[in-house]
C-alpha positions in Angstrom: -16.0 -16.0 3.6 -13.6 -13.1 4.2 -14.8 -10.2 1.6 -12.5 -7.2 1.4 -14.2 -4.0 0.2 -13.7 -0.4 -0.4 -15.8 1.2 2.2 -14.7 5.0 2.3 -12.3 7.1 0.4 -11.1 11.0 0.2 -9.2 12.0 -2.5 -8.1 15.1 -1.1 -7.8 16.5 2.5 -5.9 18.8 4.7 -4.9 15.7 7.0 -4.2 13.6 3.8 -6.4 11.6 1.3 -7.2 8.1 2.3 -8.7 4.8 1.5 -10.6 2.6 3.9 -10.9 -1.1 3.3 -13.2 -3.5 5.4 -13.6 -7.1 5.5 -17.3 -7.4 5.5 -17.0 -11.4 5.3 -17.3 -13.8 8.4 -13.6 -14.9 8.4 -10.2 -13.3 8.6 -8.3 -12.3 5.5 -4.4 -12.6 5.3 -3.4 -9.5 3.2 0.0 -10.9 2.4 0.6 -10.5 -1.4 -2.2 -8.2 -1.7 -1.8 -4.8 -3.7 -3.7 -1.8 -4.8 -3.5 0.7 -7.6 -5.0 3.4 -9.4 -6.3 3.9 -12.9 -3.3 2.3 -14.3 -4.9 -1.0 -13.2 -1.3 -2.7 -12.5 -1.4 -5.5 -9.7 1.5 -5.2 -7.3 1.8 -1.4 -7.7 1.5 -0.7 -3.9 1.8 -3.6 -1.6 -0.8 -4.1 1.4 1.1 -7.0 2.8 1.9 -4.8 6.1 -1.6 -4.9 7.0 -1.3 -8.4 7.9 -4.4 -10.2 8.9 -7.7 -8.2 8.7 -10.3 -9.9 10.9 -14.0 -10.2 10.0 -15.8 -6.8 10.3 -12.3 -4.9 10.8 -11.4 -1.5 8.9 -7.9 -0.6 7.7 -6.7 2.6 6.4 -4.2 3.5 3.6 -3.1 7.1 3.6 -0.4 9.4 2.2 0.2 10.7 5.5 2.5 9.4 7.8 1.0 6.8 10.2 1.3 8.8 13.4 0.2 12.2 11.8 -2.8 10.5 10.5 -3.7 8.9 13.7 -3.5 11.8 15.7 -5.5 14.0 13.2 -8.3 11.5 13.6 -8.0 10.6 16.9 -7.8 7.0 16.1 -7.1 4.2 18.6 -3.6 2.3 18.3 -5.7 -0.8 17.3 -6.8 0.6 14.0 -4.4 -0.3 11.3 -3.0 2.2 8.9 -0.6 1.9 6.3 1.0 5.4 5.9 2.8 7.2 3.3 1.7 5.3 0.4 2.4 6.1 -3.1 -1.0 4.7 -4.5 -3.1 6.9 -2.1 -1.1 10.2 -3.1 -1.6 9.4 -7.0 -5.5 9.6 -6.4 -7.1 12.4 -8.3 -10.5 13.9 -8.5 -11.4 11.6 -11.2 -9.8 8.3 -10.7 -10.0 4.6 -10.0 -9.2 2.4 -6.8 -8.4 -1.2 -7.7 -7.7 -3.9 -5.0 -6.0 -7.2 -5.9 -5.7 -10.4 -3.8 -2.4 -12.3 -3.6 -3.3 -14.0 -7.0 -3.4 -10.6 -8.8 -7.0 -11.0 -9.1 -9.2 -7.9 -9.0 -11.3 -8.1 -5.8 -12.9 -4.6 -5.7 -12.9 -1.6 -7.9 -14.3 1.9 -7.6 -14.3 4.3 -10.6 -15.4 7.6 -9.1 -15.1 11.6 -10.1 -17.9 14.2 -10.1 -16.6 15.2 -13.6 -16.6 11.8 -14.9 -19.9 10.7 -13.3 -21.8 14.1 -13.2 -24.1 14.2 -10.2 -21.9 11.7 -8.1 -20.1 13.1 -4.9 -16.7 15.0 -4.8 -14.6 14.0 -1.9 -12.4 16.9 -1.4 -12.1 17.6 2.3 -14.9 15.3 3.0 -15.2 11.3 2.6 -17.5 9.2 0.8 -18.7 6.0 2.1 -20.9 3.2 0.7 -24.0 1.9 1.9 -24.6 -2.1 2.1 -26.2 -2.9 -1.1 -23.4 -0.9 -3.0 -20.4 -3.1 -1.6 -18.4 -4.1 -4.4 -21.0 -2.6 -7.0 -18.4 0.0 -8.7 -21.2 2.4 -9.0 -20.1 5.9 -8.1 -23.7 7.3 -7.7 -24.4 5.0 -4.5 -21.5 6.8 -2.6 -22.8 9.3 0.1 -20.8 12.2 1.5 -19.9 12.1 5.2 -21.6 14.6 7.7 -20.5 14.9 11.2 -22.5 12.5 13.4 -23.8 10.7 10.5 -24.8 7.0 10.4 -21.0 6.2 10.1 -20.3 8.2 13.1 -18.2 10.8 11.2 -16.0 13.3 12.8 -14.0 16.2 11.9 -10.2 15.9 11.9 -7.8 18.5 13.3 -7.7 19.9 9.8 -11.5 20.0 9.7 -11.8 17.1 7.2 -15.0 15.2 7.5 -15.0 11.3 7.6 -14.8 8.2 9.5 -11.7 6.2 8.7 -10.9 3.0 10.6 -14.6 2.1 11.1 -17.5 1.0 8.9 -21.1 0.6 9.8 -23.5 -1.4 7.6 -26.1 0.9 6.5 -29.0 0.3 3.9 -29.1 2.1 0.7 -31.8 4.8 0.7 -34.9 4.1 -1.4 -36.0 6.5 -4.0 -39.3 7.8 -3.6 -42.1 5.2 -4.6 -45.5 6.0 -6.3 -47.3 5.1 -9.1 -45.9 4.4 -12.6 -47.9 5.3 -15.5 -46.7 3.0 -18.6 -48.2 1.4 -21.7 -51.6 2.5 -20.9 -51.7 1.1 -17.1 -50.7 2.5 -13.9 -48.8 0.4 -11.1 -48.3 1.5 -7.6 -45.0 0.9 -5.4 -42.6 1.8 -8.5 -39.4 3.8 -7.7 -39.3 7.2 -9.4 -36.0 6.1 -10.9 -37.4 2.8 -12.2 -40.2 4.3 -13.6 -38.8 7.1 -15.7 -35.8 4.6 -16.9 -38.4 2.6 -18.2 -40.1 5.4 -20.0 -42.9 5.8 -17.9 -44.5 8.9 -16.2 -44.2 9.1 -12.3 -47.0 10.0 -10.0 -47.5 10.3 -6.3 -50.0 7.8 -6.3 -52.4 6.0 -8.6 -55.3 8.4 -8.3 -53.2 11.0 -10.0 -52.8 8.8 -13.1 -56.3 9.7 -14.4 -54.9 13.2 -15.4 -51.8 11.6 -17.2 -51.4 10.6 -20.6 -49.4 7.1 -20.3 -46.9 6.3 -22.9 -48.0 3.9 -25.8 -46.1 1.4 -27.3 -44.1 2.7 -30.3 -45.8 0.4 -32.7 -49.4 1.6 -31.5 -50.5 3.0 -35.0 -49.4 -0.2 -36.7 -52.3 -2.5 -38.1 -52.4 -5.7 -40.0 
């Protein structure tokens, strides 16, 4: 099935902010009747019909810049579909939402982002953000990665020194957090990520041998007896 997903965005750039959509499915998607909006969440706000049919694996770009200007700035091939001069792209802010709707006005993908709204997430000013494979469609601002020249997406610098890879998407596995031992409820288990351990109230250690010097958390009702 065809699946349109948000795969890259930049809310502010010298050569214009942009949003990249990619068909990560196995069949083409006709974008006639599709639309986008920001955090006003209104289907039909900006038409995507001009993108036509998007083939499996194809990435398309929506930008506030004129098509020819954006294409030249990023040295994009004539085959890359660019919808330029878009009102919706120009409306993106530092903390905003990208909504993609199909021809039935159903929400297909959404990304709420912003380093102020989601402290610790990326800020895409002059540098785009891209999503790892497991994060596709997840609407999780913390899974997005800032572009770096020659990274896994083949990012480059534009003529204005913005960094990104608009018009192409490479499926890249999300990085795993560090794994080790999780000391919890009086026991110690190996192979647990640091985030999962700490989110579960445990104490993270590099390996199980280090748990002997750690006081593992106990059930909150430990002192209770019948």
